[in-house]
N, C-alpha and C positions, 0 to 999 in steps of 0.2 A: 559195361566194363570198366575196372578202376585201372589208374596208370599204373605201368607195371614196375614191378619189383627192382629189378637191377637197372632199370635205364641206367645201370651203373656208370651210366652215361658220364657224367660229370668229368670230362676230360681226362679219360683215362687214355692220353694219348700216346701212340708208339713214338716217341722222339729219340730216337738213338743220338741225334747230333746234340740235343739239348736246346736248340735254338727256339722251340717252342716255350719250354719251361723258363727260359730267360726273359722271353718277352712277356710270358702270363705274369711272371714275379717282378717284374719292373714297377718301382715304386715312382709313380709322377708327382706325388703330393708329400708335404712335410706330414709327418705323424711321429709320434712317440715309438721307438722300438721296442719290442720285447727282445728276451736274451736270443742270440743267435741260433741256439740249440731248440728254440720254440718254432712250431709248425705255424705260427701265426705272424703276422706282419706288426701287430700292434695289440695291445691290451683292450683298447676300444674294440678292435676288430674281432677278438676273441669273443668278447662278450656279446657282440651283434649276432655271432655264429651261433652261440650257446642259447641266446634269448629265442633265436627262431627254432632252435632244437627242442627247447621246453614248450613253445607255444605248440609246433606238430605234434609232440608227445601228449599234450594235454587234450587234442582231439581224439585220441584213439578211444574207441568205443569199449574195449575189453580192458578189464583191470590188470594192472603192471606193476611191478616192482623193480627198483635199481638194485643190481648184484655187481659187486666187486670181487675179482679173484687177482691174487699176485701172481705172476709169473717173471722167469729170470729176465725177460725182455721189458718188462715193466707191468704196472697196474693195468687190469683191462677192465673197463665197463661192459656190462650186459644188462640188457633190459629181457625180464622174464615176463611172459605174458601167455595168451592162448587158454588152451583148455588143459588145467594142472593134471589132470586125469589122463589126458591123451598120449600119444605117442612122442618122446622127447625128440626134439628137433633143433639143431644148432643152425643158425642163420648167419650170413655173411653179405654185407650190403656192397653196392659200387663204388667204385674209386671217388675218392674227394666227396663224397656223399655221407650220409648217417644213417643209423639205425632208426631214429625218430622219423625222419622222412619216408623210410622205405617201409616201416610198419603200415603206415597209412595205406599201402597199396597191397597188404596182404591178408586183407580181409577174409579171403577164401580158403586160408588154412587155419585160422582161429579156432574153430570148432573142434578140429580133430587132432591139433598139435599142441604140445607142451613146449612153447617156443623160448628159445634162448637167441636174441638177437644181439650180436656182438658189435661194439664200436671198434672197427678196426684201429689198430694201435698205430701211431704216426699219422692218423688222418682226422679231419675235423669231428668233434665229439667229446666224450668225457673219458677216453682212455689216456694212458700215456702218451707222450708225444714223441717217444722213440721211433724213429724211421727206420725199418727194417730194408733190406735190400729185396727187390723184386726180381734179383737175377738168379739167386740161391735159393735155398730151400728153408729159410729161416722161419717163414710165415708157416710153413708145416711143422715145424718144432714148437712154434708158439701155439697152434691150435692145438697139439698132442697134449700141452700143458693145461690149456683150458678145459678140455675134456676130462683129463685126471682130476682137477680142482673143482669142477662140478660133481665128479663122484659118479662117472659112468666108466665102464669097460669101453663100450663102444656106443655110437649114437649117430643117428641120420644126418646129414648135412645137405643144405639147400642154399645156393647163393647165385648172384648174378655179375657178369662183368668181371670187376677187379674180384670181387667176392668169391667168383667160380673159379678164377685163378688159385687164390688161396686155397682152396677144397682141391684143386688139381694137385698143388704142392704137396698138400697133406696126405692124400692117395699115394703118392710117392714115398713119402716118409715113414708114415703110420698106417699102413692100410687096414691092420687089424682093429684099430680104434674106431673105424666107419662104418656103419651097418648099411646104410644105402645113401646115393649122394645123386643129386639134380644140380646140373650146372648148367646154366641158362644165359645165353648169349657170353659164352666164355672166353675169358683171355687164358693165356697159358696152354692151349692147345695148339692152335695154329694162328698165331698173330699177323695181322697185314703189314707189308713193309710200310715205313714212315711216309713214302711218298702218297700214300691214300688220305693222308691226313692234313695234305697241303691246302685245301680248299678251305681249312678253318684259321689258317694262317693271318690271312688279308682282313677278314673281318674282325679278329680278336685285335690287330693292330689299330684299326679304325675305331675300335669300342673304346681303346686306351687313350686314343687321341681327341676323340669327340665326347665320350660318356654317354652317347646315345644307346639306348636299349635296343634299337632295331638292328645295329651291329652286332650286339650279345646275342639276338636271336639267330642272326645269320652264323653266327659260330657253330650252335647246335644243328642247324639244318640238314647238314650231311649226314649226321646222326639219326634225326628224327624224319628225314624225307619230307614230311609236311608240318606246318605250324601246330596243326590238331594234336600232336603227339607232345607237344612242348607245354605240359600242364603249369600253372601258376606255382605249384610245390617245386615242380624240377626247377622252373626258371629261378625263383626266389633263392633254393638251397643252392643252385650253381652261382648264381650271382654273388652270393655272400662269400662262398669259396673261394672264386677268384679275387674279388675285392680284398679280402682279410687273411686268407690263409697262403701258403707257400704251396700251390698247387703241385700235386704228384703226378708228374709226365709220364712216368715210367711204369708198365704195367706188368704183371707177372710173366715172365719169360716162357716160352714153350719148355714143357716138361721133357725130360729125359725119356725116350722110346722104352728103353731097357727096365729103368725104374718102374714107369708105368705098367709095363707088362706083368710086372710081379703082383699087380693088385687086382683081385678078383671081386671087388665090391661091386654089387649091382648098380650101375650108374645110367641115369638118363641124361642124354645132350641133347639140349634145344638151341638151335642156332640161326640166326636171322639171313635170310638169302640176300638182302643187301646191306648188311652190316660192313661200314667201312673199315671199321676197326678188326673185326674178327669175321671175314666173309663166310657164311654159312656152309656153303658146299665143300671149302677146304676144311673148315673144322671138322665137320661131320666125317668126310673122308680120312682124315687122319685119327679121329676118335675112334672109328671103327676099325681101324689097324692097330692101334696101341692100348686101346682099353679092353680086355678081354671079355668082360661081361657087360656088354654097351647096348644101350637102345638109343636111338637117335630120331629126331625130329626136326624136321626143316621148316621154319616159321616163314611161309611163301610170301614175297613181295614186300617184307617188312625191314626195316633199318634196325639199328641198336636200340632206338628208343620207340616203342610202341604199344599197343594194347593188346592184352591176350583174350581169345574168345572164352567162353564159358567152358566148352569142350577141352581147352588147351588146360585151363585150371584144374578141371576136373582129372586130366591126364595126370598131372604132378601130384594131386592128392593121393589118386588111385596108385601111383607107383610108389611112393612113401609110406603108405598104410601096411 
């Protein structure tokens, strides 16, 4: 098994109070600050994140190329890869992550799909640094423009965690532009209360005080359940995002039931039973109630970060083809 897709992991915390966000973004060391509008804490930090991005992308076994599209929200970077004769597929990564990291986990869709992996605007990566609100439907409007600029009337979408929430917002805004959707450990359907993330606060404080990596790994354990699910790529991507970017702590809010009920897009919802951010049973229960054309699957015994079985990978591919 390869490490999952959207372990969208990366601190897509449900932090309505803003306490966690303030804590993560505290700057304990002197550094040259970039513009206050930047999502990065320093120019050097931005370089570190993009260096890891390029290094991870260089390990991709499938040929790829950079694509940029202009939207009213800012320039958006997309990695085009996979089977260029295959079924077109728009992919969205997890919060504070990147397409470069995530593509390393998507080997199981490379043969069948013409993939457009989008760097979420306002997150680490190569898209514009414009930060959109996770509370409204701007992400859906942004995706609608991307689909149009790529030249498609409609396209299938696949995303994990924060990226799945982006797709949910798009389903509410422009359902006619989506052919099929797979939303995996999704935000935006039934997010957990902020209290569920309290276990991550203390180790995060201790990491900032001590700088010791064992505390940072402890931050991820409520998401991963066991350290086996914290791969080196996940850890390095997360660490640099925490150290060098202004971490996004707000996730896409739960979508409006009435808007979603107007969407007849065939949708596969995969939710993890022990996910502290988006508890599987609650996600599936609401998804079945508000998404008219919905198939659900519970990832039993697993948290937000985990491995997919070969059968589960095949389920995703078969659904999208």
